N, C-alpha and C positions, 0 to 999 in steps of 0.2 A: 665539540660545540655544534650549536644547530646553525642552520641556514633559513632565509627567509625569502618569499617571493609572493607578489600580488599581481592581481589581474581585475581591471574594472571594465564592467559591461553597462553601457548606456541602454536601459530596457525601452525607453520611448523610441530611440533611433534605431534599436535593434541592431547595433554595431558596438565595437569596441572604443572605449572613451579615452581618446589620446589626448596627452597633454596635460594630465591632471597631477598637480604637484603633491607628492607624499612625504612625509616626514615620520621616521620612526624614533619613538622616546624610549629609554629604559629609566623609569622614574621621571625625573625632570631633564635627563641628559639627553641630548640628540646623539643617537648612534647611527643613524643613516637618513639618506634622503635621494629623492630623485623624482623624475616624472614619467608618466606611463608612455610607452611607445606607440607607435601606430596600431599595434595590435591591443592596444590597453594594458600591457604589461610591464612590469619591472621584475626581470630575471633574478635579480640578486639586491638586496636591501640590508645591509647589515650582515656581514659575514661573521661566523664564529659568536654566535650569540650563546652566552652561558645561562643557565636557568635563571628564571625571574619572571616578573611582570613588563611587559612592553605594551606600547600604544601606537597605533598607526592613526595619523590625521591625515585624511584626504581634502584637499582644497577644492571641493564640491562646489560652492558659490561661484568661484571664479571660473571653473569649467563652463557651468551653465551661463552665467554672463557672456563669455566668448562666443557661446552659441545662441545668443540672443533669446534665452530661455529664462523666464522667471522661476526662481526656485526658492524653497523654504529653509534648507539647510545649508548655511555658509560653509560648513565643514562637517565631515562623518569621522568621528573618533571610534576607533575599535581596540579594546584592551583585550589582551589575551596572555595566557601563562605559557612558557617553555619550560617544559617539565624534563623531557628526556630528550636525548641527544637524537636528532633526526631533522629532515628537511620540513617546513612549515610553510603552507601555502594559504593565503587569507584573501579569497575572492570578494569582490563588492559588486552587487547587482545595484544599479542606482536609476533614479527618476528623479524629477523635479520635487516631489513630494514624499518619496519614500525610499527606503535602501533594506537591503538584507545582506548577510554575509554568513559564512560557516567556514568550519575549518576543512580546506580542501587536501588533495594529496600532491 
C-alpha cells in the first residue's frame, strides 16, 4: 500500500502555509484529513492507499481570509493517480491568485 504527504508554501509570504485544512478523497469517499503544521506540512494523510484516483482539496480561501488577504480560489483541488506502491508527496505552491503543484519525492 502507498502513503501520502503534502506541503504548502505561501509564495507571497515566502513562508510555509500553516493551518490549511486538507481533505483527501478517493472518488467521493473521505479517506483522510488534517491541517498543515507550522512548517506547512502534513506528514501522513491517508495511510495504506490502494491504487486508484484521489483528490486533495486544500481550503485556501479560509487560509487567506485568516491572513486578511483577498484571494481568488476558495479551494484548490489536486487530482492524482496512485499506480504503484510507493510514498507520494504532493506539494502546493500558493498565492492569492495562482497555484502550482507537482509530484514530489
